[in-house]
TITORSE-596418 format. One record per atom (N, C-alpha, C): residue number from 1; residue in one letter; atom name; x, y, z. Coordinates in nm, 3 decimals, m for minus. Example, Ala and Ser with C-alpha at 12.3 -4.5 7.8 and 13.67 -1.06 7.14 Angstrom:
! residues 2
NODE|1|A|N|1.319|m0.569|0.780
NODE|1|A|CA|1.230|m0.450|0.780
NODE|1|A|C|1.320|m0.330|0.780
NODE|2|S|N|1.285|m0.225|0.708
NODE|2|S|CA|1.367|m0.106|0.714
NODE|2|S|C|1.290|0.003|0.787
This chain:
! residues 106
NODE|1|M|N|10.061|13.342|10.700
NODE|1|M|CA|10.029|13.300|10.834
NODE|1|M|C|10.136|13.202|10.880
NODE|2|T|N|10.191|13.226|10.995
NODE|2|T|CA|10.297|13.143|11.049
NODE|2|T|C|10.240|13.044|11.150
NODE|3|P|N|10.268|12.916|11.132
NODE|3|P|CA|10.215|12.817|11.227
NODE|3|P|C|10.302|12.808|11.351
NODE|4|T|N|10.245|12.750|11.455
NODE|4|T|CA|10.322|12.714|11.573
NODE|4|T|C|10.344|12.562|11.566
NODE|5|I|N|10.445|12.514|11.635
NODE|5|I|CA|10.468|12.370|11.644
NODE|5|I|C|10.415|12.325|11.779
NODE|6|E|N|10.322|12.230|11.775
NODE|6|E|CA|10.259|12.180|11.896
NODE|6|E|C|10.255|12.028|11.892
NODE|7|E|N|10.219|11.968|12.003
NODE|7|E|CA|10.201|11.823|12.008
NODE|7|E|C|10.055|11.791|12.032
NODE|8|V|N|10.005|11.694|11.957
NODE|8|V|CA|9.868|11.646|11.975
NODE|8|V|C|9.869|11.494|11.970
NODE|9|R|N|9.768|11.434|12.027
NODE|9|R|CA|9.752|11.289|12.018
NODE|9|R|C|9.700|11.253|11.880
NODE|10|L|N|9.747|11.143|11.829
NODE|10|L|CA|9.705|11.096|11.697
NODE|10|L|C|9.553|11.085|11.688
NODE|11|S|N|9.490|11.038|11.794
NODE|11|S|CA|9.345|11.019|11.794
NODE|11|S|C|9.267|11.150|11.792
NODE|12|E|N|9.332|11.261|11.819
NODE|12|E|CA|9.264|11.390|11.823
NODE|12|E|C|9.254|11.457|11.685
NODE|13|I|N|9.325|11.403|11.587
NODE|13|I|CA|9.327|11.463|11.453
NODE|13|I|C|9.199|11.427|11.380
NODE|14|V|N|9.138|11.530|11.321
NODE|14|V|CA|9.009|11.515|11.255
NODE|14|V|C|9.026|11.530|11.104
NODE|15|F|N|8.977|11.432|11.031
NODE|15|F|CA|8.977|11.440|10.885
NODE|15|F|C|8.840|11.488|10.841
NODE|16|D|N|8.835|11.604|10.779
NODE|16|D|CA|8.710|11.665|10.733
NODE|16|D|C|8.712|11.670|10.581
NODE|17|E|N|8.627|11.591|10.517
NODE|17|E|CA|8.626|11.583|10.371
NODE|17|E|C|8.587|11.715|10.305
NODE|18|I|N|8.522|11.802|10.377
NODE|18|I|CA|8.483|11.931|10.318
NODE|18|I|C|8.605|12.019|10.296
NODE|19|I|N|8.695|12.024|10.393
NODE|19|I|CA|8.813|12.109|10.376
NODE|19|I|C|8.931|12.033|10.318
NODE|20|Y|N|8.922|11.901|10.313
NODE|20|Y|CA|9.028|11.819|10.256
NODE|20|Y|C|8.965|11.724|10.156
NODE|21|P|N|8.938|11.772|10.036
NODE|21|P|CA|8.859|11.694|9.941
NODE|21|P|C|8.929|11.573|9.880
NODE|22|R|N|9.060|11.560|9.897
NODE|22|R|CA|9.129|11.444|9.839
NODE|22|R|C|9.083|11.319|9.911
NODE|23|K|N|8.998|11.241|9.847
NODE|23|K|CA|8.943|11.122|9.910
NODE|23|K|C|9.033|11.001|9.890
NODE|24|D|N|9.095|10.989|9.775
NODE|24|D|CA|9.182|10.876|9.748
NODE|24|D|C|9.319|10.897|9.810
NODE|25|H|N|9.386|10.787|9.833
NODE|25|H|CA|9.524|10.796|9.879
NODE|25|H|C|9.603|10.684|9.813
NODE|26|D|N|9.732|10.698|9.818
NODE|26|D|CA|9.824|10.602|9.757
NODE|26|D|C|9.880|10.511|9.866
NODE|27|P|N|9.833|10.385|9.875
NODE|27|P|CA|9.881|10.295|9.981
NODE|27|P|C|10.032|10.270|9.976
NODE|28|V|N|10.090|10.272|9.858
NODE|28|V|CA|10.234|10.253|9.847
NODE|28|V|C|10.308|10.371|9.911
NODE|29|L|N|10.259|10.491|9.887
NODE|29|L|CA|10.318|10.610|9.948
NODE|29|L|C|10.302|10.607|10.099
NODE|30|V|N|10.186|10.565|10.147
NODE|30|V|CA|10.164|10.555|10.291
NODE|30|V|C|10.268|10.460|10.352
NODE|31|Q|N|10.290|10.346|10.290
NODE|31|Q|CA|10.389|10.250|10.343
NODE|31|Q|C|10.530|10.307|10.340
NODE|32|R|N|10.562|10.380|10.233
NODE|32|R|CA|10.694|10.445|10.228
NODE|32|R|C|10.709|10.543|10.343
NODE|33|Y|N|10.603|10.616|10.373
NODE|33|Y|CA|10.607|10.710|10.485
NODE|33|Y|C|10.619|10.638|10.619
NODE|34|V|N|10.552|10.525|10.634
NODE|34|V|CA|10.565|10.445|10.757
NODE|34|V|C|10.713|10.413|10.781
NODE|35|D|N|10.782|10.377|10.674
NODE|35|D|CA|10.922|10.337|10.684
NODE|35|D|C|11.016|10.452|10.719
NODE|36|V|N|10.973|10.575|10.699
NODE|36|V|CA|11.063|10.690|10.722
NODE|36|V|C|11.002|10.796|10.814
NODE|37|L|N|10.907|10.759|10.898
NODE|37|L|CA|10.844|10.857|10.986
NODE|37|L|C|10.946|10.931|11.072
NODE|38|G|N|11.043|10.859|11.126
NODE|38|G|CA|11.146|10.924|11.210
NODE|38|G|C|11.226|11.027|11.133
NODE|39|E|N|11.262|10.995|11.010
NODE|39|E|CA|11.336|11.090|10.927
NODE|39|E|C|11.252|11.212|10.894
NODE|40|M|N|11.124|11.189|10.867
NODE|40|M|CA|11.035|11.301|10.835
NODE|40|M|C|11.021|11.395|10.955
NODE|41|E|N|11.009|11.336|11.074
NODE|41|E|CA|11.002|11.419|11.195
NODE|41|E|C|11.130|11.498|11.215
NODE|42|A|N|11.245|11.436|11.190
NODE|42|A|CA|11.373|11.504|11.207
NODE|42|A|C|11.385|11.623|11.112
NODE|43|K|N|11.320|11.613|10.995
NODE|43|K|CA|11.321|11.723|10.898
NODE|43|K|C|11.206|11.820|10.918
NODE|44|Q|N|11.132|11.803|11.026
NODE|44|Q|CA|11.015|11.884|11.058
NODE|44|Q|C|10.911|11.883|10.946
NODE|45|A|N|10.891|11.767|10.887
NODE|45|A|CA|10.787|11.751|10.785
NODE|45|A|C|10.659|11.708|10.856
NODE|46|F|N|10.609|11.798|10.942
NODE|46|F|CA|10.492|11.768|11.023
NODE|46|F|C|10.364|11.789|10.943
NODE|47|I|N|10.258|11.724|10.988
NODE|47|I|CA|10.129|11.750|10.926
NODE|47|I|C|10.078|11.886|10.976
NODE|48|S|N|9.983|11.943|10.905
NODE|48|S|CA|9.930|12.074|10.940
NODE|48|S|C|9.785|12.061|10.985
NODE|49|L|N|9.756|12.125|11.099
NODE|49|L|CA|9.623|12.121|11.157
NODE|49|L|C|9.569|12.260|11.181
NODE|50|S|N|9.437|12.270|11.182
NODE|50|S|CA|9.371|12.394|11.221
NODE|50|S|C|9.365|12.400|11.373
NODE|51|K|N|9.313|12.511|11.423
NODE|51|K|CA|9.299|12.531|11.566
NODE|51|K|C|9.218|12.420|11.634
NODE|52|D|N|9.119|12.365|11.560
NODE|52|D|CA|9.034|12.260|11.616
NODE|52|D|C|9.072|12.120|11.567
NODE|53|N|N|9.200|12.104|11.534
NODE|53|N|CA|9.261|11.974|11.500
NODE|53|N|C|9.215|11.915|11.367
NODE|54|K|N|9.161|11.994|11.279
NODE|54|K|CA|9.125|11.943|11.147
NODE|54|K|C|9.249|11.940|11.059
NODE|55|L|N|9.264|11.830|10.986
NODE|55|L|CA|9.379|11.810|10.899
NODE|55|L|C|9.371|11.907|10.781
NODE|56|L|N|9.476|11.988|10.766
NODE|56|L|CA|9.484|12.083|10.655
NODE|56|L|C|9.579|12.033|10.547
NODE|57|N|N|9.681|11.960|10.589
NODE|57|N|CA|9.778|11.907|10.494
NODE|57|N|C|9.851|11.790|10.557
NODE|58|G|N|9.875|11.685|10.478
NODE|58|G|CA|9.952|11.573|10.527
NODE|58|G|C|9.872|11.445|10.542
NODE|59|K|N|9.774|11.424|10.456
NODE|59|K|CA|9.689|11.305|10.469
NODE|59|K|C|9.770|11.176|10.465
NODE|60|H|N|9.865|11.165|10.373
NODE|60|H|CA|9.944|11.042|10.364
NODE|60|H|C|10.030|11.022|10.488
NODE|61|R|N|10.084|11.129|10.542
NODE|61|R|CA|10.163|11.118|10.665
NODE|61|R|C|10.073|11.078|10.782
NODE|62|W|N|9.955|11.137|10.790
NODE|62|W|CA|9.859|11.103|10.895
NODE|62|W|C|9.821|10.955|10.885
NODE|63|L|N|9.794|10.908|10.764
NODE|63|L|CA|9.761|10.766|10.745
NODE|63|L|C|9.879|10.677|10.783
NODE|64|A|N|10.001|10.722|10.756
NODE|64|A|CA|10.120|10.645|10.793
NODE|64|A|C|10.130|10.633|10.945
NODE|65|Y|N|10.107|10.741|11.017
NODE|65|Y|CA|10.108|10.735|11.163
NODE|65|Y|C|10.000|10.639|11.213
NODE|66|R|N|9.881|10.647|11.155
NODE|66|R|CA|9.773|10.558|11.195
NODE|66|R|C|9.809|10.412|11.169
NODE|67|K|N|9.870|10.386|11.055
NODE|67|K|CA|9.910|10.248|11.023
NODE|67|K|C|10.017|10.200|11.119
NODE|68|E|N|10.116|10.283|11.145
NODE|68|E|CA|10.227|10.247|11.233
NODE|68|E|C|10.179|10.217|11.376
NODE|69|H|N|10.078|10.288|11.422
NODE|69|H|CA|10.034|10.276|11.561
NODE|69|H|C|9.900|10.205|11.577
NODE|70|S|N|9.851|10.145|11.473
NODE|70|S|CA|9.722|10.076|11.477
NODE|70|S|C|9.721|9.965|11.582
NODE|71|G|N|9.627|9.978|11.674
NODE|71|G|CA|9.613|9.876|11.778
NODE|71|G|C|9.721|9.877|11.884
NODE|72|K|N|9.813|9.972|11.878
NODE|72|K|CA|9.925|9.974|11.974
NODE|72|K|C|9.906|10.080|12.081
NODE|73|D|N|9.910|10.204|12.041
NODE|73|D|CA|9.907|10.314|12.136
NODE|73|D|C|9.849|10.438|12.068
NODE|74|D|N|9.843|10.544|12.142
NODE|74|D|CA|9.793|10.671|12.091
NODE|74|D|C|9.901|10.777|12.115
NODE|75|P|N|10.000|10.780|12.025
NODE|75|P|CA|10.115|10.868|12.050
NODE|75|P|C|10.081|11.016|12.034
NODE|76|T|N|10.164|11.097|12.096
NODE|76|T|CA|10.159|11.240|12.065
NODE|76|T|C|10.255|11.262|11.949
NODE|77|M|N|10.224|11.359|11.869
NODE|77|M|CA|10.309|11.389|11.755
NODE|77|M|C|10.313|11.539|11.735
NODE|78|K|N|10.425|11.585|11.680
NODE|78|K|CA|10.440|11.727|11.653
NODE|78|K|C|10.365|11.760|11.524
NODE|79|V|N|10.300|11.877|11.527
NODE|79|V|CA|10.223|11.923|11.412
NODE|79|V|C|10.245|12.074|11.395
NODE|80|F|N|10.219|12.121|11.275
NODE|80|F|CA|10.211|12.265|11.252
NODE|80|F|C|10.067|12.305|11.281
NODE|81|R|N|10.049|12.399|11.373
NODE|81|R|CA|9.915|12.445|11.410
NODE|81|R|C|9.892|12.584|11.350
NODE|82|Y|N|9.786|12.595|11.274
NODE|82|Y|CA|9.747|12.723|11.215
NODE|82|Y|C|9.628|12.778|11.291
NODE|83|D|N|9.633|12.905|11.322
NODE|83|D|CA|9.530|12.970|11.403
NODE|83|D|C|9.408|13.004|11.316
NODE|84|V|N|9.343|12.901|11.266
NODE|84|V|CA|9.219|12.917|11.190
NODE|84|V|C|9.117|12.822|11.249
NODE|85|S|N|8.992|12.868|11.257
NODE|85|S|CA|8.892|12.782|11.318
NODE|85|S|C|8.761|12.776|11.240
NODE|86|T|N|8.728|12.880|11.165
NODE|86|T|CA|8.601|12.875|11.092
NODE|86|T|C|8.620|12.790|10.966
NODE|87|P|N|8.514|12.726|10.920
NODE|87|P|CA|8.526|12.647|10.796
NODE|87|P|C|8.579|12.729|10.678
NODE|88|H|N|8.538|12.855|10.670
NODE|88|H|CA|8.585|12.941|10.561
NODE|88|H|C|8.736|12.960|10.569
NODE|89|E|N|8.788|12.990|10.688
NODE|89|E|CA|8.933|13.009|10.705
NODE|89|E|C|9.009|12.879|10.676
NODE|90|Q|N|8.955|12.768|10.721
NODE|90|Q|CA|9.021|12.639|10.700
NODE|90|Q|C|9.028|12.606|10.552
NODE|91|L|N|8.918|12.624|10.483
NODE|91|L|CA|8.915|12.595|10.340
NODE|91|L|C|9.007|12.689|10.263
NODE|92|K|N|9.006|12.814|10.301
NODE|92|K|CA|9.093|12.912|10.235
NODE|92|K|C|9.241|12.875|10.253
NODE|93|L|N|9.279|12.837|10.373
NODE|93|L|CA|9.417|12.799|10.399
NODE|93|L|C|9.450|12.668|10.326
NODE|94|R|N|9.358|12.575|10.328
NODE|94|R|CA|9.379|12.447|10.258
NODE|94|R|C|9.398|12.470|10.108
NODE|95|C|N|9.317|12.559|10.050
NODE|95|C|CA|9.327|12.587|9.906
NODE|95|C|C|9.455|12.662|9.871
NODE|96|A|N|9.510|12.734|9.967
NODE|96|A|CA|9.633|12.809|9.944
NODE|96|A|C|9.757|12.723|9.965
NODE|97|A|N|9.740|12.595|9.991
NODE|97|A|CA|9.852|12.507|10.026
NODE|97|A|C|9.963|12.509|9.921
NODE|98|K|N|9.929|12.524|9.797
NODE|98|K|CA|10.032|12.521|9.692
NODE|98|K|C|10.119|12.645|9.693
NODE|99|Q|N|10.071|12.753|9.754
NODE|99|Q|CA|10.153|12.873|9.763
NODE|99|Q|C|10.231|12.879|9.894
NODE|100|C|N|10.203|12.789|9.987
NODE|100|C|CA|10.268|12.792|10.117
NODE|100|C|C|10.360|12.671|10.130
NODE|101|P|N|10.492|12.690|10.134
NODE|101|P|CA|10.585|12.578|10.137
NODE|101|P|C|10.558|12.476|10.248
NODE|102|R|N|10.525|12.521|10.367
NODE|102|R|CA|10.500|12.426|10.475
NODE|102|R|C|10.378|12.342|10.446
NODE|103|L|N|10.276|12.401|10.388
NODE|103|L|CA|10.153|12.326|10.359
NODE|103|L|C|10.166|12.244|10.232
NODE|104|A|N|10.257|12.278|10.147
NODE|104|A|CA|10.269|12.207|10.019
NODE|104|A|C|10.339|12.073|10.035
NODE|105|T|N|10.395|12.044|10.152
NODE|105|T|CA|10.467|11.919|10.172
NODE|105|T|C|10.368|11.809|10.206
NODE|106|N|N|10.351|11.714|10.118
NODE|106|N|CA|10.263|11.600|10.146
NODE|106|N|C|10.317|11.475|10.083
């Protein structure tokens, strides 16, 4: 499945623990990502979202954007959009992340 590149507001991104079971995160990694968000965007290392804005891949990057913009603004950001909307499709795509290079980047 080939994603499209779209822009969404940071506040519109939905974290769903059912399709994204990784509950823990690495605060050191999040801070490293905060420091290089511009470089990551230049390399098109965008987070991946479903049709209804659920996070499929890129939790640490998403947290870095939230940290960078906390209390400041609600920026738009480029994302990879996958045309999946049902929970089954979302979970299936999320589970396949290791076989899909774009989704495996986190």
